[in-house]
Backbone as a ProteinNet text record, in pm:
[ID]
protein_1_A
[PRIMARY]
MAQRLGERHGAHATLILSADATDAVRREVADLGLGLLQKPVRPLALKSTLDRLCAMRAH
[TERTIARY]
86.1	-18.2	107.1	215.5	278.2	338.9	347.3	401.1	298.9	203.8	90.2	55.4	115	26.1	143.2	262.1	400.1	370	367.4	361.8	265.7	136.4	8.9	70	144.7	150.2	317.6	341.1	485.3	549.3	715.3	779.8	753.3	695.1	672.2	783.7	799.1	832.6	695.5	683.4	571.3	604.1	545.4	546.1	431.3	491.9	332.1	318.2	218.2	147.7	67.1	124.6	73.4	57.6	-93.5	-63	14.6	20.5	69.2	275.7	265.7	418.8	497.2	487.7	548.5	662.4	762.1	888.2	871.2	767.6	712.9	712.9	635.2	594.5	693.1	774.1	904.4	998.1	1032	1095.9	1037.7	902.1	847.4	888.2	850.8	837.5	984.4	1085.7	1180.4	1269.5	1222.9	1271.8	1228.7	1120.6	1068.1	1145.6	1195.2	1233	1157.6	1031.4	984	992.7	914.1	912.9	826.6	809.2	731.6	712.7	582.9	531.7	479.3	463.4	389.6	271.2	192.8	30.8	25.7	-8.7	-61.9	92.5	62.2	160.9	160.4	256.3	241.7	287.6	201.6	200.8	336.9	439.6	588.9	656.4	616.4	712.8	660	547	508.8	524.3	550.8	611.3	716.4	812.4	980.4	997	947	942	890.2	800.8	720	825.2	873.7	967	1151.5	1158.5	1294.1	1260.4	1108.1	1101.8	1107.2	1044.8	1055.4	1171.6	1260.2	1411.3	1452.8	1477.9	1535.7	1451.6	1349.9	1277	1398.6	1391.8	1391.1	1588.5	1667.2	1766.7	1824.5
-117.4	-15.3	125.9	110.8	245.1	294.7	197	210.1	259.3	248.4	252.5	404.7	421.8	603.1	673.2	632.4	717.6	727.7	591.2	626.5	757.2	756.4	858.5	958.3	1000.4	1141	1150.9	1108	1108	1033.4	1040.8	964.4	1046.8	968.8	1011.2	958.5	1017.7	927.5	845.6	705.4	593.5	545.3	507.1	465.6	356.4	320.2	154.9	107.9	143.3	165	-11	-117.7	-241.2	-296.8	-395.8	-457.2	-606.8	-647	-804.4	-764.1	-841.9	-807.8	-967.1	-1000.4	-1102.3	-1113.9	-1166.8	-1125.3	-1119.1	-1160.6	-1184.8	-1014.6	-1002.1	-852.8	-759.7	-746.5	-677.1	-680	-824.5	-788.9	-722.7	-755.6	-702.9	-536.7	-491.3	-361.3	-255.2	-367.6	-349.6	-351.2	-456	-472.5	-382.7	-329.7	-180.7	-43.9	-39.6	49.1	160.9	85.7	227.2	148.4	239.8	292.6	166.8	121.4	57.3	101.1	80.6	92.2	27.2	-73.5	-159.7	-122.2	-154.8	-128.2	-239.4	-170	-20	109.3	197.7	251.5	396.2	379.4	525.6	663.1	767.8	858.8	931.1	916.4	1014.5	900.6	784.6	711.9	751.3	763.1	823	948.5	1045.8	1188.5	1152.3	1122	1060.7	1036.8	955	880.7	967.7	1048.1	1114.6	1267.9	1336.9	1389.1	1383.3	1244.7	1210.4	1204.3	1122.8	1133	1294.4	1346.3	1510.3	1555.6	1550.8	1600.1	1566	1391.2	1362.4	1378.8	1447.3	1495.5	1632.4	1712.3	1836.1	1846.2	1734.1	1712.5	1726.6
-5.4	12.9	26.1	68.7	84.8	-40.7	-134	-288.4	-325.3	-375.5	-397.4	-410.4	-308.2	-220.3	-273.8	-274.3	-291.5	-469.4	-520.7	-667.8	-726.9	-656.3	-668.1	-592.8	-480.2	-433.1	-400.7	-467.7	-461.8	-311.2	-282.9	-218.7	-95.3	45.7	166.4	242.6	435.7	504.8	550.8	584.3	597.5	724.6	832.9	937.2	952.3	951.8	984.9	1159.4	1169.8	1285.6	1316.8	1367.6	1375.4	1528.4	1518	1641.9	1580.3	1486.9	1445.4	1486.9	1558.8	1588.4	1559.3	1451.4	1400	1358.4	1363.4	1284.5	1149	1059.5	948.7	909	981	968	967.5	1109.7	1109.9	986.1	941.8	791.4	737.2	684.4	580.7	563	727.8	705.9	678.6	744.8	689.3	568.8	501.2	369.2	319.1	268	261.4	278.2	405.2	452.6	501	560.2	626.2	771.9	833.3	1031.1	1036.2	1182.3	1202.7	1358.1	1424.6	1583.3	1625.2	1747	1761.8	1873.7	1807.7	1901.5	2023.9	2122.1	2120.1	2167.7	2098	2055.7	2166.8	2250.5	2365	2276.9	2319.6	2242	2265.9	2320.1	2329.4	2205.1	2227.2	2126	1953.1	1936.5	1876.7	1829.3	1890.4	1899.2	1883.1	1910.3	1913.5	1754.5	1690.5	1574.9	1464.1	1508	1400.7	1399.5	1510.7	1508.3	1401.3	1437.1	1364.7	1220.8	1178.1	1052.4	961.2	1053.1	994.5	996.2	1094.5	1073.3	952.2	932.7	841.4	700.8	691.5	538.6	541.6	685.7	653.5	560.6	574.6	581.8	368.7
[MASK]
+++++++++++++++++++++++++++++++++++++++++++++++++++++++++++

């Protein structure tokens, strides 16, 4: 899905939020070069991750 969105709207930093904590999901997300947070997501972890993604895009 992230690839289709990128094709349609251009490349953007993408963060996957998932309740599926299997190694298969972790590997797939890593292979795609995307960020991953496991649900339930703590607000501070989400803010920190989003801050890092925004900082990387700014450079």
